[in-house]
N, C-alpha and C positions, 0 to 999 in steps of 0.2 A: 230824802236822806241821801247824802253824798256817797258815792261808791268808795269802798275801802281800798286802799292801796296795799293792804296786807296780803301776803302770800303764805299759805299754809302748805308745807311740803311734808308728805308722809313717806318715809323710806320703808320699803318692803322687799324682803328677799326670801327665797325658799330654803336656803342652806343654814338655817338656825341650828346651832348645835344642841340646844336643850329640847327643842320641839320642831324638828324638820317639817317643812310644809305648813307651818302655823298660819300664814296669811290666808291659805285656802281652806283652813279647817271650817267645817260646816257648823254654823250656829243658826238654829231655827230656819234652815233652808237657804241661807246666804253665806258666802265665804266671810271669814272674820274681817278681811281687809275692806270689804264692802260696808260692813257695820261701822268700822273705824272711819271710812270716808264719809258715810252718812252723818255720823255724830259731828265730825269736823265741819261739814257743810252746814248742819243745823245750828252751829254756834254763830254763824253769820258774821265772822270777822273778816272774810275776804275769800279770794280764789283758793280752791283746794286742789292740789295735784298729788297724785301718788307717783313716787319715783321708784322704779323697779328694774331688775335685770331679768325678770321672768315673764315670758309671753303669756302664761296662764293668769298671772296677776293682772297684767295689762288688759287682757281680754275681759276678765271678770269685772274690773272697775268700769271699763267702757260699756259693757253690756248693761251695767246698772245706771248708766247715764253720766258717769264721772269722767274726769280727765286724768290720764296716766301717761307717763313718758318712760321710755326705755333709757337705762343708764348702763354703763360698762359693768361687766361682771367682776372686775377686780377691785372694786372699792372695799377698803378694809372695814369701814364703819358706816353707820347710818349718816353720820355727819358728813363723811366724804361723799356719800351718794347724794345728799342734799346739795352740797356745794357744787 
């Protein structure tokens, strides 16, 4: 099967107004962002990267074996963070 050129980018930040810290919320022993990364990876559509401005999110994804990159903290939206 040929390698997909698709790139899945998941924006994640800790400063959500409705549920601060949501990406690190524990669900069955793993942070929510790790569950999201796992589901995206399992879809098999291409490379999956978490884009974040928080070291704790970056560390959690990497500890789970995922790829994460740091972005600037001043992005206004998830779309800006992905771009």
